[in-house]
mmCIF file of the N, C-alpha and C atoms, coordinates in Angstrom:
data_MODEL
# 
_entry.id   MODEL 
# 
loop_
_atom_site.group_PDB 
_atom_site.id 
_atom_site.type_symbol 
_atom_site.label_atom_id 
_atom_site.label_alt_id 
_atom_site.label_comp_id 
_atom_site.label_asym_id 
_atom_site.label_entity_id 
_atom_site.label_seq_id 
_atom_site.pdbx_PDB_ins_code 
_atom_site.Cartn_x 
_atom_site.Cartn_y 
_atom_site.Cartn_z 
_atom_site.occupancy 
_atom_site.B_iso_or_equiv 
_atom_site.pdbx_formal_charge 
_atom_site.auth_seq_id 
_atom_site.auth_comp_id 
_atom_site.auth_asym_id 
_atom_site.auth_atom_id 
_atom_site.pdbx_PDB_model_num 
ATOM 1   N N  . UNK A 1 1  ? 67.381 126.541 92.373 1.00 0.00 ? 1  UNK A N  1 
ATOM 2   C CA . UNK A 1 1  ? 68.346 125.681 93.013 1.00 0.00 ? 1  UNK A CA 1 
ATOM 3   C C  . UNK A 1 1  ? 69.158 124.946 91.943 1.00 0.00 ? 1  UNK A C  1 
ATOM 4   N N  . UNK A 1 2  ? 70.443 124.964 92.080 1.00 0.00 ? 2  UNK A N  1 
ATOM 5   C CA . UNK A 1 2  ? 71.323 124.267 91.150 1.00 0.00 ? 2  UNK A CA 1 
ATOM 6   C C  . UNK A 1 2  ? 71.661 122.889 91.713 1.00 0.00 ? 2  UNK A C  1 
ATOM 7   N N  . UNK A 1 3  ? 71.455 121.869 90.898 1.00 0.00 ? 3  UNK A N  1 
ATOM 8   C CA . UNK A 1 3  ? 71.780 120.517 91.318 1.00 0.00 ? 3  UNK A CA 1 
ATOM 9   C C  . UNK A 1 3  ? 73.277 120.248 91.112 1.00 0.00 ? 3  UNK A C  1 
ATOM 10  N N  . UNK A 1 4  ? 73.846 119.403 91.957 1.00 0.00 ? 4  UNK A N  1 
ATOM 11  C CA . UNK A 1 4  ? 75.276 119.091 91.796 1.00 0.00 ? 4  UNK A CA 1 
ATOM 12  C C  . UNK A 1 4  ? 75.519 118.302 90.518 1.00 0.00 ? 4  UNK A C  1 
ATOM 13  N N  . UNK A 1 5  ? 76.706 118.453 89.985 1.00 0.00 ? 5  UNK A N  1 
ATOM 14  C CA . UNK A 1 5  ? 77.123 117.741 88.783 1.00 0.00 ? 5  UNK A CA 1 
ATOM 15  C C  . UNK A 1 5  ? 77.266 116.270 89.131 1.00 0.00 ? 5  UNK A C  1 
ATOM 16  N N  . UNK A 1 6  ? 76.571 115.390 88.411 1.00 0.00 ? 6  UNK A N  1 
ATOM 17  C CA . UNK A 1 6  ? 76.556 113.972 88.775 1.00 0.00 ? 6  UNK A CA 1 
ATOM 18  C C  . UNK A 1 6  ? 77.070 113.067 87.670 1.00 0.00 ? 6  UNK A C  1 
ATOM 19  N N  . UNK A 1 7  ? 77.834 113.597 86.750 1.00 0.00 ? 7  UNK A N  1 
ATOM 20  C CA . UNK A 1 7  ? 78.379 112.758 85.685 1.00 0.00 ? 7  UNK A CA 1 
ATOM 21  C C  . UNK A 1 7  ? 79.829 112.433 85.983 1.00 0.00 ? 7  UNK A C  1 
ATOM 22  N N  . UNK A 1 8  ? 80.244 111.273 85.554 1.00 0.00 ? 8  UNK A N  1 
ATOM 23  C CA . UNK A 1 8  ? 81.624 110.868 85.756 1.00 0.00 ? 8  UNK A CA 1 
ATOM 24  C C  . UNK A 1 8  ? 81.940 109.689 84.857 1.00 0.00 ? 8  UNK A C  1 
ATOM 25  N N  . UNK A 1 9  ? 83.135 109.210 84.957 1.00 0.00 ? 9  UNK A N  1 
ATOM 26  C CA . UNK A 1 9  ? 83.560 108.089 84.138 1.00 0.00 ? 9  UNK A CA 1 
ATOM 27  C C  . UNK A 1 9  ? 83.317 106.779 84.890 1.00 0.00 ? 9  UNK A C  1 
ATOM 28  N N  . UNK A 1 10 ? 83.321 105.681 84.147 1.00 0.00 ? 10 UNK A N  1 
ATOM 29  C CA . UNK A 1 10 ? 83.172 104.378 84.784 1.00 0.00 ? 10 UNK A CA 1 
ATOM 30  C C  . UNK A 1 10 ? 84.351 104.116 85.718 1.00 0.00 ? 10 UNK A C  1 
ATOM 31  N N  . UNK A 1 11 ? 85.530 104.592 85.343 1.00 0.00 ? 11 UNK A N  1 
ATOM 32  C CA . UNK A 1 11 ? 86.712 104.426 86.187 1.00 0.00 ? 11 UNK A CA 1 
ATOM 33  C C  . UNK A 1 11 ? 86.523 105.116 87.541 1.00 0.00 ? 11 UNK A C  1 
ATOM 34  N N  . UNK A 1 12 ? 85.965 106.322 87.524 1.00 0.00 ? 12 UNK A N  1 
ATOM 35  C CA . UNK A 1 12 ? 85.726 107.053 88.771 1.00 0.00 ? 12 UNK A CA 1 
ATOM 36  C C  . UNK A 1 12 ? 84.676 106.359 89.629 1.00 0.00 ? 12 UNK A C  1 
ATOM 37  N N  . UNK A 1 13 ? 83.601 105.908 88.984 1.00 0.00 ? 13 UNK A N  1 
ATOM 38  C CA . UNK A 1 13 ? 82.514 105.260 89.722 1.00 0.00 ? 13 UNK A CA 1 
ATOM 39  C C  . UNK A 1 13 ? 82.999 103.979 90.392 1.00 0.00 ? 13 UNK A C  1 
ATOM 40  N N  . UNK A 1 14 ? 83.768 103.182 89.688 1.00 0.00 ? 14 UNK A N  1 
ATOM 41  C CA . UNK A 1 14 ? 84.223 101.900 90.220 1.00 0.00 ? 14 UNK A CA 1 
ATOM 42  C C  . UNK A 1 14 ? 85.361 102.074 91.210 1.00 0.00 ? 14 UNK A C  1 
ATOM 43  N N  . UNK A 1 15 ? 86.049 103.190 91.165 1.00 0.00 ? 15 UNK A N  1 
ATOM 44  C CA . UNK A 1 15 ? 87.170 103.410 92.087 1.00 0.00 ? 15 UNK A CA 1 
ATOM 45  C C  . UNK A 1 15 ? 86.724 103.437 93.540 1.00 0.00 ? 15 UNK A C  1 
ATOM 46  N N  . UNK A 1 16 ? 85.448 103.682 93.808 1.00 0.00 ? 16 UNK A N  1 
ATOM 47  C CA . UNK A 1 16 ? 84.961 103.707 95.193 1.00 0.00 ? 16 UNK A CA 1 
ATOM 48  C C  . UNK A 1 16 ? 84.596 102.316 95.704 1.00 0.00 ? 16 UNK A C  1 
ATOM 49  N N  . UNK A 1 17 ? 84.611 101.302 94.829 1.00 0.00 ? 17 UNK A N  1 
ATOM 50  C CA . UNK A 1 17 ? 84.345 99.917  95.243 1.00 0.00 ? 17 UNK A CA 1 
ATOM 51  C C  . UNK A 1 17 ? 85.671 99.333  95.711 1.00 0.00 ? 17 UNK A C  1 
ATOM 52  N N  . UNK A 1 18 ? 85.764 99.069  96.984 1.00 0.00 ? 18 UNK A N  1 
ATOM 53  C CA . UNK A 1 18 ? 87.024 98.602  97.547 1.00 0.00 ? 18 UNK A CA 1 
ATOM 54  C C  . UNK A 1 18 ? 87.159 97.094  97.554 1.00 0.00 ? 18 UNK A C  1 
ATOM 55  N N  . UNK A 1 19 ? 88.357 96.628  97.840 1.00 0.00 ? 19 UNK A N  1 
ATOM 56  C CA . UNK A 1 19 ? 88.602 95.198  98.008 1.00 0.00 ? 19 UNK A CA 1 
ATOM 57  C C  . UNK A 1 19 ? 87.703 94.670  99.116 1.00 0.00 ? 19 UNK A C  1 
ATOM 58  N N  . UNK A 1 20 ? 87.158 93.466  98.919 1.00 0.00 ? 20 UNK A N  1 
ATOM 59  C CA . UNK A 1 20 ? 86.296 92.855  99.918 1.00 0.00 ? 20 UNK A CA 1 
ATOM 60  C C  . UNK A 1 20 ? 84.850 93.308  99.869 1.00 0.00 ? 20 UNK A C  1 
ATOM 61  N N  . UNK A 1 21 ? 84.498 94.150  98.914 1.00 0.00 ? 21 UNK A N  1 
ATOM 62  C CA . UNK A 1 21 ? 83.127 94.656  98.811 1.00 0.00 ? 21 UNK A CA 1 
ATOM 63  C C  . UNK A 1 21 ? 82.184 93.589  98.268 1.00 0.00 ? 21 UNK A C  1 
ATOM 64  N N  . UNK A 1 22 ? 80.893 93.792  98.494 1.00 0.00 ? 22 UNK A N  1 
ATOM 65  C CA . UNK A 1 22 ? 79.851 92.975  97.880 1.00 0.00 ? 22 UNK A CA 1 
ATOM 66  C C  . UNK A 1 22 ? 79.242 93.781  96.743 1.00 0.00 ? 22 UNK A C  1 
ATOM 67  N N  . UNK A 1 23 ? 79.111 93.153  95.576 1.00 0.00 ? 23 UNK A N  1 
ATOM 68  C CA . UNK A 1 23 ? 78.573 93.829  94.396 1.00 0.00 ? 23 UNK A CA 1 
ATOM 69  C C  . UNK A 1 23 ? 77.401 93.007  93.883 1.00 0.00 ? 23 UNK A C  1 
ATOM 70  N N  . UNK A 1 24 ? 76.212 93.608  93.813 1.00 0.00 ? 24 UNK A N  1 
ATOM 71  C CA . UNK A 1 24 ? 75.037 92.908  93.323 1.00 0.00 ? 24 UNK A CA 1 
ATOM 72  C C  . UNK A 1 24 ? 74.802 93.296  91.869 1.00 0.00 ? 24 UNK A C  1 
ATOM 73  N N  . UNK A 1 25 ? 74.692 92.272  91.012 1.00 0.00 ? 25 UNK A N  1 
ATOM 74  C CA . UNK A 1 25 ? 74.502 92.471  89.583 1.00 0.00 ? 25 UNK A CA 1 
ATOM 75  C C  . UNK A 1 25 ? 73.078 92.086  89.213 1.00 0.00 ? 25 UNK A C  1 
ATOM 76  N N  . UNK A 1 26 ? 72.426 92.895  88.421 1.00 0.00 ? 26 UNK A N  1 
ATOM 77  C CA . UNK A 1 26 ? 71.062 92.605  88.011 1.00 0.00 ? 26 UNK A CA 1 
ATOM 78  C C  . UNK A 1 26 ? 70.992 91.938  86.651 1.00 0.00 ? 26 UNK A C  1 
ATOM 79  N N  . UNK A 1 27 ? 69.804 91.608  86.238 1.00 0.00 ? 27 UNK A N  1 
ATOM 80  C CA . UNK A 1 27 ? 69.468 91.038  84.931 1.00 0.00 ? 27 UNK A CA 1 
ATOM 81  C C  . UNK A 1 27 ? 69.749 89.550  84.840 1.00 0.00 ? 27 UNK A C  1 
ATOM 82  N N  . UNK A 1 28 ? 69.387 88.969  83.691 1.00 0.00 ? 28 UNK A N  1 
ATOM 83  C CA . UNK A 1 28 ? 69.493 87.530  83.485 1.00 0.00 ? 28 UNK A CA 1 
ATOM 84  C C  . UNK A 1 28 ? 70.488 87.204  82.383 1.00 0.00 ? 28 UNK A C  1 
ATOM 85  N N  . UNK A 1 29 ? 71.314 86.196  82.611 1.00 0.00 ? 29 UNK A N  1 
ATOM 86  C CA . UNK A 1 29 ? 72.173 85.651  81.586 1.00 0.00 ? 29 UNK A CA 1 
ATOM 87  C C  . UNK A 1 29 ? 73.126 86.637  80.946 1.00 0.00 ? 29 UNK A C  1 
ATOM 88  N N  . UNK A 1 30 ? 73.595 86.263  79.782 1.00 0.00 ? 30 UNK A N  1 
ATOM 89  C CA . UNK A 1 30 ? 74.589 87.053  79.054 1.00 0.00 ? 30 UNK A CA 1 
ATOM 90  C C  . UNK A 1 30 ? 74.054 88.429  78.645 1.00 0.00 ? 30 UNK A C  1 
ATOM 91  N N  . UNK A 1 31 ? 72.830 88.559  78.101 1.00 0.00 ? 31 UNK A N  1 
ATOM 92  C CA . UNK A 1 31 ? 72.385 89.876  77.639 1.00 0.00 ? 31 UNK A CA 1 
ATOM 93  C C  . UNK A 1 31 ? 72.312 90.937  78.735 1.00 0.00 ? 31 UNK A C  1 
ATOM 94  N N  . UNK A 1 32 ? 72.076 90.519  79.964 1.00 0.00 ? 32 UNK A N  1 
ATOM 95  C CA . UNK A 1 32 ? 71.947 91.490  81.043 1.00 0.00 ? 32 UNK A CA 1 
ATOM 96  C C  . UNK A 1 32 ? 73.188 91.691  81.872 1.00 0.00 ? 32 UNK A C  1 
ATOM 97  N N  . UNK A 1 33 ? 74.253 91.011  81.544 1.00 0.00 ? 33 UNK A N  1 
ATOM 98  C CA . UNK A 1 33 ? 75.470 91.092  82.345 1.00 0.00 ? 33 UNK A CA 1 
ATOM 99  C C  . UNK A 1 33 ? 76.199 92.411  82.096 1.00 0.00 ? 33 UNK A C  1 
ATOM 100 N N  . UNK A 1 34 ? 76.577 93.126  83.170 1.00 0.00 ? 34 UNK A N  1 
ATOM 101 C CA . UNK A 1 34 ? 77.321 94.382  83.018 1.00 0.00 ? 34 UNK A CA 1 
ATOM 102 C C  . UNK A 1 34 ? 78.815 94.114  82.768 1.00 0.00 ? 34 UNK A C  1 
ATOM 103 N N  . UNK A 1 35 ? 79.135 93.763  81.523 1.00 0.00 ? 35 UNK A N  1 
ATOM 104 C CA . UNK A 1 35 ? 80.520 93.404  81.186 1.00 0.00 ? 35 UNK A CA 1 
ATOM 105 C C  . UNK A 1 35 ? 81.485 94.554  81.441 1.00 0.00 ? 35 UNK A C  1 
ATOM 106 N N  . UNK A 1 36 ? 81.083 95.786  81.200 1.00 0.00 ? 36 UNK A N  1 
ATOM 107 C CA . UNK A 1 36 ? 81.982 96.929  81.449 1.00 0.00 ? 36 UNK A CA 1 
ATOM 108 C C  . UNK A 1 36 ? 82.337 97.015  82.925 1.00 0.00 ? 36 UNK A C  1 
ATOM 109 N N  . UNK A 1 37 ? 81.364 96.758  83.786 1.00 0.00 ? 37 UNK A N  1 
ATOM 110 C CA . UNK A 1 37 ? 81.605 96.779  85.225 1.00 0.00 ? 37 UNK A CA 1 
ATOM 111 C C  . UNK A 1 37 ? 82.598 95.701  85.627 1.00 0.00 ? 37 UNK A C  1 
ATOM 112 N N  . UNK A 1 38 ? 82.374 94.472  85.195 1.00 0.00 ? 38 UNK A N  1 
ATOM 113 C CA . UNK A 1 38 ? 83.261 93.383  85.604 1.00 0.00 ? 38 UNK A CA 1 
ATOM 114 C C  . UNK A 1 38 ? 84.671 93.557  85.035 1.00 0.00 ? 38 UNK A C  1 
ATOM 115 N N  . UNK A 1 39 ? 84.766 94.012  83.787 1.00 0.00 ? 39 UNK A N  1 
ATOM 116 C CA . UNK A 1 39 ? 86.101 94.249  83.198 1.00 0.00 ? 39 UNK A CA 1 
ATOM 117 C C  . UNK A 1 39 ? 86.859 95.333  83.957 1.00 0.00 ? 39 UNK A C  1 
ATOM 118 N N  . UNK A 1 40 ? 86.156 96.395  84.337 1.00 0.00 ? 40 UNK A N  1 
ATOM 119 C CA . UNK A 1 40 ? 86.816 97.493  85.040 1.00 0.00 ? 40 UNK A CA 1 
ATOM 120 C C  . UNK A 1 40 ? 87.222 97.090  86.458 1.00 0.00 ? 40 UNK A C  1 
ATOM 121 N N  . UNK A 1 41 ? 86.415 96.271  87.122 1.00 0.00 ? 41 UNK A N  1 
ATOM 122 C CA . UNK A 1 41 ? 86.805 95.770  88.441 1.00 0.00 ? 41 UNK A CA 1 
ATOM 123 C C  . UNK A 1 41 ? 88.102 94.968  88.340 1.00 0.00 ? 41 UNK A C  1 
ATOM 124 N N  . UNK A 1 42 ? 88.204 94.135  87.323 1.00 0.00 ? 42 UNK A N  1 
ATOM 125 C CA . UNK A 1 42 ? 89.418 93.342  87.111 1.00 0.00 ? 42 UNK A CA 1 
ATOM 126 C C  . UNK A 1 42 ? 90.587 94.264  86.759 1.00 0.00 ? 42 UNK A C  1 
ATOM 127 N N  . UNK A 1 43 ? 90.351 95.226  85.863 1.00 0.00 ? 43 UNK A N  1 
ATOM 128 C CA . UNK A 1 43 ? 91.423 96.140  85.435 1.00 0.00 ? 43 UNK A CA 1 
ATOM 129 C C  . UNK A 1 43 ? 91.983 96.924  86.615 1.00 0.00 ? 43 UNK A C  1 
ATOM 130 N N  . UNK A 1 44 ? 91.088 97.342  87.539 1.00 0.00 ? 44 UNK A N  1 
ATOM 131 C CA . UNK A 1 44 ? 91.534 98.104  88.698 1.00 0.00 ? 44 UNK A CA 1 
ATOM 132 C C  . UNK A 1 44 ? 92.106 97.210  89.801 1.00 0.00 ? 44 UNK A C  1 
ATOM 133 N N  . UNK A 1 45 ? 92.094 95.898  89.582 1.00 0.00 ? 45 UNK A N  1 
ATOM 134 C CA . UNK A 1 45 ? 92.743 94.978  90.503 1.00 0.00 ? 45 UNK A CA 1 
ATOM 135 C C  . UNK A 1 45 ? 91.982 94.686  91.779 1.00 0.00 ? 45 UNK A C  1 
ATOM 136 N N  . UNK A 1 46 ? 90.655 94.789  91.744 1.00 0.00 ? 46 UNK A N  1 
ATOM 137 C CA . UNK A 1 46 ? 89.887 94.499  92.955 1.00 0.00 ? 46 UNK A CA 1 
ATOM 138 C C  . UNK A 1 46 ? 90.005 93.023  93.317 1.00 0.00 ? 46 UNK A C  1 
ATOM 139 N N  . UNK A 1 47 ? 90.062 92.747  94.614 1.00 0.00 ? 47 UNK A N  1 
ATOM 140 C CA . UNK A 1 47 ? 90.244 91.385  95.115 1.00 0.00 ? 47 UNK A CA 1 
ATOM 141 C C  . UNK A 1 47 ? 89.196 91.078  96.184 1.00 0.00 ? 47 UNK A C  1 
ATOM 142 N N  . UNK A 1 48 ? 88.954 89.796  96.384 1.00 0.00 ? 48 UNK A N  1 
ATOM 143 C CA . UNK A 1 48 ? 88.090 89.293  97.452 1.00 0.00 ? 48 UNK A CA 1 
ATOM 144 C C  . UNK A 1 48 ? 86.689 89.894  97.416 1.00 0.00 ? 48 UNK A C  1 
ATOM 145 N N  . UNK A 1 49 ? 86.147 90.058  96.217 1.00 0.00 ? 49 UNK A N  1 
ATOM 146 C CA . UNK A 1 49 ? 84.788 90.584  96.070 1.00 0.00 ? 49 UNK A CA 1 
ATOM 147 C C  . UNK A 1 49 ? 83.776 89.462  96.216 1.00 0.00 ? 49 UNK A C  1 
ATOM 148 N N  . UNK A 1 50 ? 82.607 89.807  96.724 1.00 0.00 ? 50 UNK A N  1 
ATOM 149 C CA . UNK A 1 50 ? 81.464 88.905  96.715 1.00 0.00 ? 50 UNK A CA 1 
ATOM 150 C C  . UNK A 1 50 ? 80.536 89.397  95.620 1.00 0.00 ? 50 UNK A C  1 
ATOM 151 N N  . UNK A 1 51 ? 80.394 88.611  94.554 1.00 0.00 ? 51 UNK A N  1 
ATOM 152 C CA . UNK A 1 51 ? 79.533 88.976  93.435 1.00 0.00 ? 51 UNK A CA 1 
ATOM 153 C C  . UNK A 1 51 ? 78.200 88.259  93.608 1.00 0.00 ? 51 UNK A C  1 
ATOM 154 N N  . UNK A 1 52 ? 77.111 89.000  93.638 1.00 0.00 ? 52 UNK A N  1 
ATOM 155 C CA . UNK A 1 52 ? 75.778 88.440  93.838 1.00 0.00 ? 52 UNK A CA 1 
ATOM 156 C C  . UNK A 1 52 ? 75.025 88.584  92.525 1.00 0.00 ? 52 UNK A C  1 
ATOM 157 N N  . UNK A 1 53 ? 74.616 87.458  91.947 1.00 0.00 ? 53 UNK A N  1 
ATOM 158 C CA . UNK A 1 53 ? 73.919 87.470  90.667 1.00 0.00 ? 53 UNK A CA 1 
ATOM 159 C C  . UNK A 1 53 ? 72.947 86.309  90.656 1.00 0.00 ? 53 UNK A C  1 
ATOM 160 N N  . UNK A 1 54 ? 71.811 86.471  89.993 1.00 0.00 ? 54 UNK A N  1 
ATOM 161 C CA . UNK A 1 54 ? 70.786 85.437  90.011 1.00 0.00 ? 54 UNK A CA 1 
ATOM 162 C C  . UNK A 1 54 ? 71.154 84.208  89.186 1.00 0.00 ? 54 UNK A C  1 
ATOM 163 N N  . UNK A 1 55 ? 72.089 84.322  88.265 1.00 0.00 ? 55 UNK A N  1 
ATOM 164 C CA . UNK A 1 55 ? 72.546 83.165  87.497 1.00 0.00 ? 55 UNK A CA 1 
ATOM 165 C C  . UNK A 1 55 ? 73.935 83.437  86.946 1.00 0.00 ? 55 UNK A C  1 
ATOM 166 N N  . UNK A 1 56 ? 74.664 82.361  86.686 1.00 0.00 ? 56 UNK A N  1 
ATOM 167 C CA . UNK A 1 56 ? 76.003 82.521  86.119 1.00 0.00 ? 56 UNK A CA 1 
ATOM 168 C C  . UNK A 1 56 ? 75.894 82.554  84.592 1.00 0.00 ? 56 UNK A C  1 
ATOM 169 N N  . UNK A 1 57 ? 76.924 83.072  83.962 1.00 0.00 ? 57 UNK A N  1 
ATOM 170 C CA . UNK A 1 57 ? 76.966 83.141  82.514 1.00 0.00 ? 57 UNK A CA 1 
ATOM 171 C C  . UNK A 1 57 ? 77.544 81.864  81.941 1.00 0.00 ? 57 UNK A C  1 
ATOM 172 N N  . UNK A 1 58 ? 77.658 81.854  80.631 1.00 0.00 ? 58 UNK A N  1 
ATOM 173 C CA . UNK A 1 58 ? 78.336 80.755  79.968 1.00 0.00 ? 58 UNK A CA 1 
ATOM 174 C C  . UNK A 1 58 ? 79.804 80.775  80.373 1.00 0.00 ? 58 UNK A C  1 
ATOM 175 N N  . UNK A 1 59 ? 80.441 79.629  80.324 1.00 0.00 ? 59 UNK A N  1 
ATOM 176 C CA . UNK A 1 59 ? 81.841 79.532  80.731 1.00 0.00 ? 59 UNK A CA 1 
ATOM 177 C C  . UNK A 1 59 ? 82.704 80.530  79.970 1.00 0.00 ? 59 UNK A C  1 
ATOM 178 N N  . UNK A 1 60 ? 83.530 81.269  80.705 1.00 0.00 ? 60 UNK A N  1 
ATOM 179 C CA . UNK A 1 60 ? 84.432 82.237  80.102 1.00 0.00 ? 60 UNK A CA 1 
ATOM 180 C C  . UNK A 1 60 ? 83.819 83.594  79.821 1.00 0.00 ? 60 UNK A C  1 
ATOM 181 N N  . UNK A 1 61 ? 82.558 83.802  80.187 1.00 0.00 ? 61 UNK A N  1 
ATOM 182 C CA . UNK A 1 61 ? 81.895 85.085  79.933 1.00 0.00 ? 61 UNK A CA 1 
ATOM 183 C C  . UNK A 1 61 ? 81.352 85.666  81.229 1.00 0.00 ? 61 UNK A C  1 
ATOM 184 N N  . UNK A 1 62 ? 81.729 86.879  81.516 1.00 0.00 ? 62 UNK A N  1 
ATOM 185 C CA . UNK A 1 62 ? 81.160 87.583  82.661 1.00 0.00 ? 62 UNK A CA 1 
ATOM 186 C C  . UNK A 1 62 ? 81.423 86.882  83.976 1.00 0.00 ? 62 UNK A C  1 
ATOM 187 N N  . UNK A 1 63 ? 80.375 86.647  84.721 1.00 0.00 ? 63 UNK A N  1 
ATOM 188 C CA . UNK A 1 63 ? 80.477 86.027  86.039 1.00 0.00 ? 63 UNK A CA 1 
ATOM 189 C C  . UNK A 1 63 ? 80.140 84.543  85.870 1.00 0.00 ? 63 UNK A C  1 
ATOM 190 N N  . UNK A 1 64 ? 81.160 83.720  85.750 1.00 0.00 ? 64 UNK A N  1 
ATOM 191 C CA . UNK A 1 64 ? 80.911 82.281  85.605 1.00 0.00 ? 64 UNK A CA 1 
ATOM 192 C C  . UNK A 1 64 ? 81.589 81.489  86.687 1.00 0.00 ? 64 UNK A C  1 
# 
């Protein structure tokens, strides 16, 4: 059995997250923050997102 191809770019993966979506982020503080994810959401112009995270980052970094 051949498995489907499951590789793609971060741009492709994030393109399916629409405006108004809820996005849950894992890990603690700055070291665990998915900065590539948050930057790409902003770059693609997503709006009205609900970001769920166990703690905020330092001011000006990631989800603050």
